[in-house]
VOPAGU-2260 file (C-alpha; in pm, 1 decimal, decimal comma):
REM VOPAGU-2260
SITE   aa  ch    i         X         Y         Z
SITE  MET   A    0   12735,2    2744,8    -673,9
SITE  LEU   A    1   12774,1    3088,9    -827,9
SITE  SER   A    2   12507,6    3357,7    -842,8
SITE  PHE   A    3   12511,6    3651,7   -1081,6
SITE  THR   A    4   12308,6    3971,9   -1047,3
SITE  ARG   A    5   12275,2    4211,8   -1336,5
SITE  THR   A    6   12213,7    4581,6   -1264,9
SITE  ARG   A    7   11968,7    4794,0   -1463,1
SITE  THR   A    8   12263,3    4972,9   -1630,6
SITE  GLN   A    9   12409,0    4639,0   -1745,0
SITE  GLN   A   10   12067,7    4526,9   -1871,9
SITE  ARG   A   11   12036,0    4841,1   -2082,5
SITE  SER   A   12   12389,5    4811,4   -2222,1
SITE  ASN   A   13   12321,9    4455,1   -2337,0
SITE  ARG   A   14   12015,3    4550,5   -2538,8
SITE  SER   A   15   12030,9    4674,5   -2896,7
SITE  MET   A   16   12087,8    5047,8   -2938,0
SITE  SER   A   17   11815,7    5249,6   -3112,8
SITE  LEU   A   18   11891,8    5551,9   -3326,8
SITE  GLY   A   19   11644,6    5739,1   -3544,3
SITE  GLY   A   20   11398,9    5447,4   -3546,8
SITE  MET   A   21   11665,8    5197,6   -3655,7
SITE  ASP   A   22   11815,2    4919,5   -3442,9
SITE  TYR   A   23   12186,0    4846,2   -3427,0
SITE  ALA   A   24   12323,6    4541,2   -3250,8
SITE  ASP   A   25   12564,3    4604,8   -2970,7
SITE  PRO   A   26   12903,3    4468,0   -3093,2
SITE  LYS   A   27   13008,5    4370,3   -2739,6
SITE  LYS   A   28   12695,2    4154,2   -2702,5
SITE  LYS   A   29   12758,6    3993,6   -3043,1
SITE  ASN   A   30   13112,2    3897,9   -2945,1
SITE  GLY   A   31   12985,0    3757,3   -2617,1
SITE  VAL   A   32   12727,3    3538,7   -2794,2
SITE  CYS   A   33   12987,4    3409,0   -3040,3
SITE  GLY   A   34   13213,6    3319,5   -2751,1
SITE  LYS   A   35   12935,1    3127,6   -2578,7
SITE  ILE   A   36   12852,5    2937,3   -2899,1
SITE  LEU   A   37   13219,0    2845,6   -2942,0
SITE  MET   A   38   13243,8    2729,2   -2580,3
SITE  VAL   A   39   12927,5    2514,2   -2608,5
SITE  SER   A   40   13050,5    2360,3   -2936,4
SITE  THR   A   41   13386,2    2276,4   -2780,1
SITE  LEU   A   42   13225,7    2115,9   -2473,7
SITE  THR   A   43   12984,8    1913,8   -2692,7
SITE  ALA   A   44   13271,0    1782,1   -2905,2
SITE  LEU   A   45   13464,2    1690,8   -2590,4
SITE  CYS   A   46   13162,6    1500,8   -2448,2
SITE  ILE   A   47   13117,2    1304,7   -2771,9
SITE  LEU   A   48   13488,1    1213,3   -2771,9
SITE  MET   A   49   13469,5    1094,4   -2410,7
SITE  LEU   A   50   13156,2     888,2   -2482,4
SITE  LYS   A   51   13320,1     715,7   -2778,6
SITE  GLN   A   52   13618,0     622,0   -2564,0
SITE  SER   A   53   13387,2     476,0   -2298,4
SITE  PRO   A   54   13382,0      91,4   -2288,2
SITE  ASN   A   55   13000,4      97,0   -2279,7
SITE  PHE   A   56   12958,7     304,4   -2597,0
SITE  ASN   A   57   12761,9     117,2   -2866,3
SITE  VAL   A   58   12734,9    -193,9   -2649,0
SITE  PRO   A   59   12434,5    -397,5   -2779,5
SITE  SER   A   60   12137,8    -415,1   -2544,8
SITE  GLN   A   61   12028,7    -742,6   -2385,5
SITE  PHE   A   62   11741,9    -745,6   -2637,5
SITE  SER   A   63   11958,5    -719,3   -2948,9
SITE  ARG   A   64   11978,9   -1094,3   -3008,9
SITE  HIS   A   65   11761,0   -1397,4   -2934,2
SITE  GLU   A   66   11865,5   -1613,4   -2637,8
SITE  PRO   A   67   11790,5   -1984,6   -2600,6
SITE  GLY   A   68   11542,9   -2043,3   -2320,7
SITE  VAL   A   69   11468,3   -1670,8   -2276,7
SITE  THR   A   70   11158,9   -1496,8   -2414,9
SITE  HIS   A   71   11195,7   -1128,4   -2503,9
SITE  VAL   A   72   10861,8    -945,1   -2473,9
SITE  LEU   A   73   10779,0    -598,0   -2603,4
SITE  VAL   A   74   10496,9    -445,3   -2395,2
SITE  THR   A   75   10326,1    -157,4   -2574,4
SITE  GLY   A   76   10140,0      70,8   -2336,6
SITE  GLY   A   77   10364,2     -57,2   -2057,6
SITE  ALA   A   78   10344,2     271,3   -1869,0
SITE  GLY   A   79    9965,4     246,0   -1841,5
SITE  TYR   A   80    9753,4      96,3   -1565,5
SITE  ILE   A   81    9720,5    -260,6   -1697,7
SITE  GLY   A   82   10038,6    -267,1   -1907,0
SITE  SER   A   83   10257,0    -170,0   -1610,4
SITE  HIS   A   84   10111,1    -451,8   -1399,8
SITE  ALA   A   85   10176,4    -694,0   -1687,2
SITE  ALA   A   86   10537,6    -576,0   -1724,5
SITE  LEU   A   87   10594,9    -620,4   -1350,3
SITE  ARG   A   88   10460,1    -976,4   -1357,8
SITE  LEU   A   89   10666,1   -1068,3   -1665,9
SITE  LEU   A   90   10983,9    -943,6   -1498,4
SITE  LYS   A   91   10897,9   -1145,6   -1189,2
SITE  ASP   A   92   10862,4   -1455,0   -1410,3
SITE  SER   A   93   11209,5   -1394,0   -1561,4
SITE  TYR   A   94   11095,4   -1265,8   -1900,7
SITE  ARG   A   95   11302,4    -992,8   -2063,0
SITE  VAL   A   96   11075,0    -690,2   -2095,1
SITE  THR   A   97   11095,9    -349,9   -2258,8
SITE  ILE   A   98   10824,4     -88,0   -2289,2
SITE  VAL   A   99   11001,5     162,0   -2518,0
SITE  VAL   A  100   10872,8     168,4   -2876,4
SITE  HIS   A  101   11084,0     418,2   -3077,1
SITE  LYS   A  102   11287,0     226,5   -3336,5
SITE  ILE   A  103   11253,2     -66,6   -3103,6
SITE  PHE   A  104   11191,2    -343,4   -3355,7
SITE  SER   A  105   11495,4    -264,1   -3570,6
SITE  GLU   A  106   11728,5    -249,9   -3270,3
SITE  ASN   A  107   11612,3    -556,9   -3076,6
SITE  ALA   A  108   11524,7    -923,3   -3121,1
SITE  PHE   A  109   11179,5    -982,4   -2975,2
SITE  ASP   A  110   10995,8   -1310,8   -2948,5
SITE  ALA   A  111   10654,5   -1168,4   -2857,1
SITE  VAL   A  112   10451,3    -850,9   -2823,5
SITE  MET   A  113   10187,8    -773,7   -2560,3
SITE  HIS   A  114    9986,7    -493,7   -2713,6
SITE  PHE   A  115    9814,4    -274,3   -2452,1
SITE  ALA   A  116    9864,4      68,4   -2609,7
SITE  ALA   A  117    9525,9     224,5   -2685,1
SITE  VAL   A  118    9271,9     475,6   -2566,5
SITE  ALA   A  119    9164,9     328,7   -2233,4
SITE  TYR   A  120    8839,6     489,0   -2135,6
SITE  VAL   A  121    8498,5     472,6   -2302,6
SITE  GLY   A  122    8430,2     843,2   -2249,2
SITE  GLU   A  123    8773,0     943,7   -2377,2
SITE  SER   A  124    8735,3     729,8   -2688,9
SITE  ILE   A  125    8421,9     919,1   -2790,7
SITE  HIS   A  126    8650,9    1216,9   -2852,6
SITE  LYS   A  127    8970,9    1038,4   -2956,5
SITE  TYR   A  128    8933,1     757,0   -3208,5
SITE  HIS   A  129    9281,8     611,6   -3201,8
SITE  ILE   A  130    9415,8     287,1   -3347,2
SITE  ASN   A  131    9788,3     206,6   -3357,0
SITE  THR   A  132    9762,6    -169,0   -3403,4
SITE  LEU   A  133    9841,0    -158,9   -3775,2
SITE  VAL   A  134   10179,9       0,3   -3707,2
SITE  VAL   A  135   10264,7    -271,4   -3455,3
SITE  LEU   A  136   10156,2    -551,3   -3690,4
SITE  GLU   A  137   10361,0    -417,4   -3981,2
SITE  ALA   A  138   10667,2    -382,8   -3759,8
SITE  MET   A  139   10622,7    -736,5   -3626,9
SITE  ALA   A  140   10594,2    -876,0   -3981,0
SITE  ALA   A  141   10897,8    -681,5   -4101,6
SITE  HIS   A  142   11116,5    -804,4   -3815,3
SITE  GLY   A  143   10994,4   -1161,6   -3778,6
SITE  VAL   A  144   10825,3   -1133,7   -3439,8
SITE  LYS   A  145   10589,3   -1429,1   -3430,3
SITE  THR   A  146   10369,6   -1397,1   -3119,0
SITE  LEU   A  147   10106,8   -1133,1   -3037,6
SITE  ILE   A  148    9899,4   -1109,5   -2720,6
SITE  TYR   A  149    9634,2    -846,9   -2787,9
SITE  SER   A  150    9451,3    -653,8   -2516,6
SITE  SER   A  151    9090,0    -627,1   -2632,3
SITE  THR   A  152    8762,4    -564,2   -2452,3
SITE  CYS   A  153    8413,1    -689,8   -2385,4
SITE  ALA   A  154    8294,2    -358,4   -2534,8
SITE  THR   A  155    8328,7    -522,5   -2878,8
SITE  TYR   A  156    8012,6    -720,4   -2796,1
SITE  GLY   A  157    7801,6    -410,2   -2744,1
SITE  GLU   A  158    7478,4    -494,2   -2563,8
SITE  PRO   A  159    7401,1    -862,2   -2629,6
SITE  GLU   A  160    7049,9    -993,5   -2591,9
SITE  LYS   A  161    7167,3   -1300,5   -2404,2
SITE  MET   A  162    7385,1   -1339,1   -2093,9
SITE  PRO   A  163    7644,8   -1452,5   -2011,0
SITE  ILE   A  164    7871,1   -1351,2   -2298,3
SITE  THR   A  165    8065,9   -1628,3   -2470,4
SITE  GLU   A  166    8334,4   -1593,4   -2735,7
SITE  GLU   A  167    8068,5   -1679,5   -2994,1
SITE  THR   A  168    7845,1   -1387,3   -2896,6
SITE  PRO   A  169    7810,3   -1152,9   -3199,3
SITE  GLN   A  170    8033,8    -846,8   -3186,5
SITE  LEU   A  171    7811,0    -541,6   -3229,5
SITE  PRO   A  172    7986,3    -254,5   -3048,3
SITE  ILE   A  173    7778,9      51,5   -2968,4
SITE  ASN   A  174    8048,5     303,8   -2872,2
SITE  PRO   A  175    8370,6     423,9   -3042,2
SITE  TYR   A  176    8590,3     245,6   -2787,5
SITE  GLY   A  177    8435,5     -92,1   -2869,4
SITE  LYS   A  178    8438,7     -14,4   -3242,2
SITE  ALA   A  179    8808,0      77,9   -3232,6
SITE  LYS   A  180    8895,6    -247,3   -3055,7
SITE  LYS   A  181    8681,8    -447,5   -3297,2
SITE  MET   A  182    8861,3    -286,2   -3593,4
SITE  ALA   A  183    9195,5    -373,5   -3433,7
SITE  GLU   A  184    9087,5    -735,7   -3389,2
SITE  ASP   A  185    8985,4    -747,7   -3756,9
SITE  MET   A  186    9326,4    -614,0   -3861,4
SITE  ILE   A  187    9499,3    -879,4   -3654,3
SITE  LEU   A  188    9287,2   -1161,1   -3799,8
SITE  ASP   A  189    9349,9   -1034,8   -4155,2
SITE  PHE   A  190    9725,1   -1025,9   -4093,6
SITE  HIS   A  191    9714,9   -1374,3   -3948,0
SITE  LYS   A  192    9561,1   -1524,1   -4263,9
SITE  ASN   A  193    9889,2   -1474,1   -4451,0
SITE  SER   A  194   10134,3   -1549,8   -4172,3
SITE  ASP   A  195   10237,4   -1816,5   -3924,8
SITE  MET   A  196   10196,8   -1576,0   -3634,4
SITE  ALA   A  197   10066,5   -1698,8   -3297,9
SITE  VAL   A  198    9781,9   -1473,0   -3188,3
SITE  MET   A  199    9595,2   -1455,9   -2860,0
SITE  ILE   A  200    9312,1   -1202,4   -2819,4
SITE  LEU   A  201    9191,4   -1137,1   -2466,2
SITE  ARG   A  202    8854,1    -965,7   -2431,4
SITE  TYR   A  203    8845,7    -855,8   -2073,6
SITE  PHE   A  204    8576,6    -697,8   -1867,5
SITE  ASN   A  205    8590,2    -416,8   -1606,4
SITE  VAL   A  206    8933,2    -399,6   -1446,3
SITE  ILE   A  207    8982,1    -304,6   -1080,6
SITE  GLY   A  208    9245,0    -345,6    -808,4
SITE  SER   A  209    9619,5    -294,4    -806,1
SITE  ASP   A  210    9944,7    -472,4    -725,6
SITE  PRO   A  211    9901,7    -653,8    -389,5
SITE  GLU   A  212   10255,5    -552,7    -287,2
SITE  GLY   A  213   10176,0    -185,5    -333,3
SITE  ARG   A  214   10424,7    -115,8    -612,8
SITE  LEU   A  215   10171,0      -2,0    -872,1
SITE  GLY   A  216    9827,2     152,7    -889,5
SITE  GLU   A  217    9598,7     347,7   -1120,6
SITE  ALA   A  218    9675,4     717,5   -1167,1
SITE  PRO   A  219    9513,0     856,3   -1484,4
SITE  ARG   A  220    9617,3    1193,3   -1621,3
SITE  PRO   A  221    9410,7    1474,9   -1461,7
SITE  GLU   A  222    9225,2    1549,7   -1784,4
SITE  LEU   A  223    9108,1    1187,2   -1803,8
SITE  ARG   A  224    8970,1    1155,5   -1451,9
SITE  GLU   A  225    8612,7    1228,3   -1557,7
SITE  HIS   A  226    8632,3     947,9   -1816,7
SITE  GLY   A  227    8797,7     697,7   -1582,4
SITE  ARG   A  228    8690,2     377,8   -1413,2
SITE  ILE   A  229    8427,5     378,6   -1142,3
SITE  SER   A  230    8687,4     269,1    -885,5
SITE  GLY   A  231    8892,6     581,8    -956,6
SITE  ALA   A  232    8586,1     801,2    -913,3
SITE  CYS   A  233    8504,3     628,3    -582,9
SITE  PHE   A  234    8855,9     687,3    -454,3
SITE  ASP   A  235    8854,0    1051,4    -566,9
SITE  ALA   A  236    8530,2    1101,4    -375,6
SITE  ALA   A  237    8670,1     925,7     -68,2
SITE  ARG   A  238    8980,1    1149,1     -80,8
SITE  GLY   A  239    8776,5    1465,4    -123,6
SITE  ILE   A  240    8914,5    1542,6    -468,2
SITE  ILE   A  241    8556,8    1553,3    -592,1
SITE  PRO   A  242    8252,6    1629,1    -375,8
SITE  GLY   A  243    8084,3    1297,9    -441,4
SITE  LEU   A  244    8031,3    1007,9    -676,9
SITE  LYS   A  245    7812,3    1047,1    -984,1
SITE  VAL   A  246    7624,9     732,0   -1083,2
SITE  ARG   A  247    7492,3     765,4   -1435,9
SITE  GLY   A  248    7176,2     570,5   -1506,1
SITE  THR   A  249    6923,6     427,1   -1261,3
SITE  ASP   A  250    6653,9     319,5   -1508,0
SITE  TYR   A  251    6822,5      18,2   -1667,9
SITE  LYS   A  252    6636,1    -311,8   -1681,4
SITE  THR   A  253    6838,2    -461,6   -1396,2
SITE  SER   A  254    6759,1    -564,8   -1039,1
SITE  ASP   A  255    6832,7    -221,6    -889,3
SITE  GLY   A  256    6819,7      -4,3   -1202,3
SITE  THR   A  257    7197,9      46,4   -1229,6
SITE  CYS   A  258    7437,2    -115,4   -1477,5
SITE  ILE   A  259    7561,9    -469,2   -1422,7
SITE  ARG   A  260    7933,1    -532,0   -1482,4
SITE  ASP   A  261    8184,6    -814,4   -1444,4
SITE  TYR   A  262    8472,8    -677,0   -1234,7
SITE  ILE   A  263    8808,5    -848,1   -1289,5
SITE  ASP   A  264    9107,9    -786,7   -1062,7
SITE  VAL   A  265    9415,9    -661,7   -1249,9
SITE  THR   A  266    9629,4    -935,4   -1087,7
SITE  ASP   A  267    9404,5   -1204,6   -1236,5
SITE  LEU   A  268    9404,1   -1024,6   -1571,1
SITE  VAL   A  269    9783,4   -1018,1   -1585,2
SITE  ASP   A  270    9791,5   -1388,2   -1497,9
SITE  ALA   A  271    9564,7   -1453,5   -1798,5
SITE  HIS   A  272    9810,4   -1268,1   -2025,6
SITE  VAL   A  273   10102,8   -1475,1   -1900,4
SITE  LYS   A  274    9911,3   -1799,3   -1952,5
SITE  ALA   A  275    9814,8   -1684,0   -2302,5
SITE  LEU   A  276   10181,4   -1616,8   -2380,3
SITE  GLU   A  277   10278,7   -1962,6   -2257,7
SITE  LYS   A  278   10004,9   -2135,3   -2461,6
SITE  ALA   A  279   10037,1   -1936,1   -2786,1
SITE  LYS   A  280   10093,6   -2159,6   -3091,6
SITE  PRO   A  281   10222,1   -2070,1   -3440,4
SITE  LYS   A  282    9947,3   -2037,1   -3706,0
SITE  HIS   A  283    9683,7   -2041,3   -3432,1
SITE  VAL   A  284    9441,2   -1774,7   -3305,6
SITE  GLY   A  285    9301,8   -1800,1   -2954,5
SITE  ILE   A  286    9019,0   -1569,5   -2848,4
SITE  TYR   A  287    8916,0   -1561,6   -2483,4
SITE  ASN   A  288    8687,5   -1373,9   -2248,4
SITE  VAL   A  289    8861,8   -1274,5   -1925,1
SITE  GLY   A  290    8613,6   -1222,9   -1644,6
SITE  THR   A  291    8481,3   -1374,2   -1325,3
SITE  GLY   A  292    8152,7   -1492,0   -1473,7
SITE  ARG   A  293    7955,5   -1292,8   -1217,6
SITE  GLY   A  294    7782,2    -958,6   -1268,9
SITE  ARG   A  295    7767,1    -689,7    -997,3
SITE  SER   A  296    7553,8    -376,4   -1005,5
SITE  VAL   A  297    7697,8     -27,5    -978,4
SITE  LYS   A  298    7511,8      17,4    -649,8
SITE  GLU   A  299    7677,0    -300,9    -515,5
SITE  PHE   A  300    8012,9    -165,4    -626,6
SITE  VAL   A  301    7958,1     168,0    -452,6
SITE  GLU   A  302    7864,3      -3,4    -125,1
SITE  ALA   A  303    8178,5    -219,3    -146,8
SITE  CYS   A  304    8386,4      92,3    -208,6
SITE  LYS   A  305    8236,6     266,7      95,8
SITE  LYS   A  306    8334,7     -31,9     312,2
SITE  ALA   A  307    8682,4     -58,9     157,3
SITE  THR   A  308    8761,9     308,4     216,4
SITE  GLY   A  309    8569,3     356,2     537,9
SITE  VAL   A  310    8429,9     680,5     394,7
SITE  PRO   A  311    8056,1     756,3     364,5
SITE  ILE   A  312    8081,0     865,0       1,8
SITE  LYS   A  313    7810,6    1098,6    -120,8
SITE  VAL   A  314    7633,8     961,1    -429,0
SITE  ASP   A  315    7445,7    1161,7    -692,0
SITE  PHE   A  316    7227,1     974,1    -939,7
SITE  LEU   A  317    7228,4    1124,3   -1288,6
SITE  PRO   A  318    7093,0    1039,0   -1637,5
SITE  ARG   A  319    7264,8     771,6   -1846,1
SITE  ARG   A  320    7600,4     828,2   -2014,5
SITE  PRO   A  321    7603,2     790,7   -2397,3
SITE  GLY   A  322    7746,3     456,9   -2509,3
SITE  ASP   A  323    7687,1     266,4   -2185,1
SITE  TYR   A  324    7493,8     -62,0   -2180,1
SITE  ALA   A  325    7274,6    -222,8   -1916,1
SITE  GLU   A  326    7424,8    -563,5   -1841,6
SITE  VAL   A  327    7750,0    -735,0   -1933,0
SITE  TYR   A  328    7918,8   -1032,0   -1771,0
SITE  SER   A  329    8129,4   -1316,9   -1903,9
SITE  ASP   A  330    8122,0   -1690,2   -1944,9
SITE  PRO   A  331    8487,5   -1782,5   -1867,5
SITE  THR   A  332    8447,7   -2152,6   -1951,4
SITE  LYS   A  333    8670,1   -2146,9   -2260,7
SITE  ILE   A  334    8970,3   -1981,0   -2095,4
SITE  LYS   A  335    8939,5   -2218,2   -1800,7
SITE  ASN   A  336    8936,4   -2526,2   -2023,1
SITE  GLU   A  337    9206,0   -2419,9   -2271,1
SITE  LEU   A  338    9444,9   -2204,0   -2066,3
SITE  ASN   A  339    9373,5   -2342,9   -1718,7
SITE  TRP   A  340    9290,5   -1991,0   -1597,3
SITE  THR   A  341    9033,0   -1896,3   -1335,4
SITE  ALA   A  342    8987,5   -1565,2   -1155,4
SITE  LYS   A  343    9108,3   -1593,0    -795,6
SITE  HIS   A  344    9064,0   -1239,2    -662,0
SITE  THR   A  345    8685,8   -1222,9    -676,4
SITE  ASP   A  346    8604,5   -1047,9    -348,1
SITE  LEU   A  347    8504,8    -698,8    -463,4
SITE  GLN   A  348    8573,1    -532,3    -128,8
SITE  GLU   A  349    8918,4    -692,9     -95,6
SITE  SER   A  350    9026,9    -581,0    -443,9
SITE  LEU   A  351    8913,2    -227,7    -364,1
SITE  GLN   A  352    9093,0    -231,7     -27,9
SITE  VAL   A  353    9420,8    -323,4    -200,9
SITE  ALA   A  354    9374,4     -41,9    -451,5
SITE  TRP   A  355    9275,3     200,6    -175,9
SITE  ARG   A  356    9598,9     133,9      16,4
SITE  TRP   A  357    9797,5     241,3    -288,5
SITE  GLN   A  358    9577,3     549,0    -337,7
SITE  LYS   A  359    9626,7     660,5      23,3
SITE  ALA   A  360   10002,9     619,1      -4,1
SITE  HIS   A  361   10023,3     800,5    -339,1
SITE  LEU   A  362    9797,6    1103,1    -319,1
SITE  ASN   A  363   10004,9    1261,3    -594,8
SITE  GLY   A  364    9991,8     954,3    -818,2
SITE  TYR   A  365   10339,3     868,0    -943,5
SITE  GLY   A  366   10469,4    1211,0    -841,9
SITE  THR   A  367   10621,8    1286,0    -504,1
SITE  PRO   A  368   10453,1    1053,3    -252,3
SITE  LEU   A  369   10206,5    1225,3     -19,1
SITE  VAL   A  370   10085,0     977,5     239,8
SITE  MET   A  371    9727,8    1014,0     361,0
SITE  SER   A  372    9657,8     964,3     729,4
SITE  ALA   A  373    9436,7     672,8     825,0
């Protein structure tokens, strides 16, 4: 390793010379710059030549052609919380998976797409109304990809008058997140009318947990933490990142005044996606709720989180958050009957304990691991 130190005299000599208010470039510096440009150009040309002579140059990827007995799956949003868990499960089940999107359809032969890419949080969506589903659909149609598994949400139902929610419950979203997902569903159904595409739409409820083997967890970008899931806020409070947990809304018409939600473990959710992929049929649309069928209050959730972390989390009760609704839980009968899927990880405290283990071992998220003492 070489180190160079430039003296003040050398610094001055390398600057432009000023005379009578006019600047003149130093000719020595100009020659030096030209020499550097020539050297860089020569090295670049040499690298390109060496790459072209390499036996691996321009070798087609494993996705570039269809393979009998092998399903190639494009996972959009595969670097996100749910998408990454889905990609991990698909790889475990011997699917070929890629999560890169740039020019991906024209360069590869996919059999199916799992579409997770979207704005993930209700609070974030109020400020960022983002839909990219149309781009994915057009690319699928142009390149003959025939199967779509779409990641939707129970937020498309809004605040139904009757519980539990079935797939026939009217979709009347009350926040931009739910409206965006509903618009995406409508696009998909319109596309399907003129195609033989196999479509599966999964409307899932509140996702918690993480990979039981500790390989993945939830680590939202810092600017999204305030819009994140309640589990993330609980863990931040338990770790001391925030002074306490803020529960928004205690005057809902529920048993304890806080919101009721159906919490689904991410491992069960991924299993539902895999079963949907296996059962998808050409020219058919399947729409399914993915939940446990049981509602839990926010207060119940907080108590479970305290037990899972072993930390007496401070809780502040605040006014309602815009766009939230009082009570939402699913009727999972249809997905059980048609896809043979049932939620297995339904112990709230256990799911939170699994997620907490990952949080303690990854205090810096997916950055350099910083392990928290017990």
